[in-house]
Structure formats: C-alpha cells, structure tokens
C-alpha positions in Angstrom: 81.2 71.1 137.0 80.9 71.1 140.9 77.6 71.0 142.2 77.8 70.0 145.3 75.3 67.9 148.0 74.5 71.2 149.8 72.7 71.8 146.6 71.5 68.1 145.7 70.4 67.9 149.2 68.4 71.5 149.5 66.6 70.4 146.0 66.2 66.6 147.4 64.9 68.3 150.6 62.7 70.7 148.9 61.3 67.5 146.2 60.1 66.0 149.4 59.0 68.7 151.3 56.7 69.5 149.1 55.4 65.7 148.0 55.0 65.6 151.7 52.9 68.6 153.3 49.7 68.1 151.4 49.1 67.0 154.6 50.5 69.5 157.1 53.5 70.8 158.2 56.8 68.5 157.6 59.4 67.7 160.0 62.8 68.0 159.4 62.8 64.8 161.1 60.8 63.1 158.6 63.5 64.3 155.8 66.4 63.5 157.1 64.5 60.0 157.5 63.2 59.5 154.3 66.1 60.7 152.3 68.8 60.0 155.1 70.5 63.6 155.7 71.8 64.4 158.5 69.3 66.7 160.8 71.8 69.3 161.3 72.6 70.1 157.6 68.7 70.5 157.0 68.5 72.8 159.6 70.9 74.8 158.5 69.5 74.5 154.6 66.6 75.5 155.4 67.7 78.5 157.2 68.8 79.9 154.6 66.2 78.8 152.2 63.7 80.5 154.5 65.5 83.4 155.0 65.2 83.2 151.0 61.4 83.2 151.5 61.1 79.5 149.9 59.4 77.7 152.5 58.2 79.4 156.0 57.9 77.3 159.7 55.3 76.4 161.0 56.0 76.8 165.5 54.4 74.4 168.3 53.2 71.0 167.9 52.0 69.7 164.9 54.8 72.4 163.6 57.2 72.2 160.8 57.9 74.0 157.1 55.6 74.5 154.2 56.7 76.1 151.0 56.3 79.8 151.4 55.0 79.6 147.6 53.0 77.8 144.9 55.4 74.9 144.2 54.7 75.9 140.4 56.6 79.3 141.2 59.8 78.2 142.7 62.5 76.6 140.5 65.4 74.7 141.1 67.8 76.9 140.3 66.6 79.5 142.9 66.8 76.7 145.4 70.6 76.2 144.4 71.3 79.8 144.6 69.0 80.5 148.3 71.6 77.2 149.7 74.9 79.6 148.6 75.7 77.0 145.8 77.6 78.0 142.6 77.4 75.8 139.2 80.5 77.1 137.7 82.8 75.4 135.4 85.4 77.5 135.1 88.5 76.2 136.4 88.9 80.2 138.3 86.1 80.6 140.2 84.6 83.6 137.3 87.8 85.8 138.3 89.6 85.1 135.0 93.2 84.2 136.4 93.5 80.1 135.5 96.2 81.0 132.9 99.2 82.4 134.7 97.0 85.0 136.9 94.5 85.8 132.8 91.8 84.8 131.5 93.1 81.5 129.6 91.4 80.5 125.9 88.0 77.9 126.9 87.4 80.4 129.5 84.4 81.5 127.6 83.1 77.9 126.7 82.9 77.3 130.0 80.8 79.8 131.0 78.5 79.5 128.4 78.4 76.7 129.8 77.6 78.0 133.3 75.1 80.1 132.1 73.0 77.8 130.1 73.3 75.0 133.4 71.2 78.9 135.2 68.9 79.3 132.2 68.0 75.4 132.1 67.5 75.2 136.3 65.7 78.5 136.2 62.8 77.0 133.7 62.6 73.5 136.2 59.8 73.9 139.3 59.7 71.9 142.2 55.7 71.1 140.5 57.4 69.7 137.8 60.0 68.0 139.6 57.1 67.0 141.7 54.7 65.4 138.9 57.6 64.1 137.5 58.2 61.9 140.7 54.4 60.9 141.0 54.5 59.6 136.9 57.4 57.6 137.7 58.4 57.2 141.5 61.5 56.1 142.5 62.7 53.4 145.6 62.6 55.4 149.0 65.8 52.9 150.8 64.1 52.6 155.4 66.1 54.4 157.6 69.3 54.0 159.0 69.5 51.5 162.1 72.3 51.9 164.5 73.6 48.7 162.7 74.3 50.2 159.7 77.5 52.0 158.7 77.6 55.6 157.1 79.1 54.7 154.0 78.3 51.4 153.4 75.4 49.9 152.7 71.9 50.4 154.4 70.8 47.7 156.7 67.4 47.2 157.8 66.5 44.8 161.2 
C-alpha cells in the first residue's frame, strides 16, 4: 500500500489545527514548528484543503487557518482525497494492465483492500483523532535548530 508523505502530513497538519484552534486561527508557521513540516509544503497542502472546503483562511493580524466545519464532520479519507493522495494497493494503479498489459490474477484482492482501507478512513473523523490525542498524548519534539541536520537527529539548545 502506498500512502505517501503528502497524505500523512495533511492528516497530521489537520489534527494539529484541530487541537490548537480553540484559541483562534492557527498559523502554518506554528504547525510547521510543532510538526516539523516545511512551511512551503504546508502552504501547498492547505491550498488544496481550502479548495475542498476543509479549512478557511483568516487574513490579517492574528490570522491563520480554522476548520471549515466541525471536526466530527471531517473524515481522514476526505483529507487524503483533498490533497490528491490515492491509497492504492494494486500494482497497476487500477488500470488493470499489470500482467503483460492485462489484469493480474490478484487484482480483485488488491482492489478490495483499497476499498476496505478507504471505507475505514471514511469512518474515522478528525474529532476522533483529537479525542484519541487528548486521551493519550504523544511526545512533540522541540523545533529543529540550525545545528540539526534535516536527516539527522533533532538537537535542541
């Protein structure tokens, strides 16, 4: 199964937004610092999330982003779909041409897995992720310093 960084980062950023939005609009720079996702990458993701009406932007001082609707009405599948991420277990990307330009023997199995995963993610809401996070918080690393390498350990000073 291929769920790339784009989908994972989009869900992570939306969860961060939901967790921090009680105090007003959340800045992308705040999400970037907390989640170690590049600001330019977040800007791309949030452009797509905004076009799909999952987030709303607030301009001006104190601006940032808010959820466009209640977290209980936003599913993980919607977030992943919004950033044009596909969850596909087939070798052929659904084109049915994986075995000498024909459908392979296990195509239906992998297609069924895709549908099961998408169905599962369609039943998981952002509100459930928030509730899970609040019940069992995970460690949030300190922002990277200039001394830290992008592919190395995070060094705090």
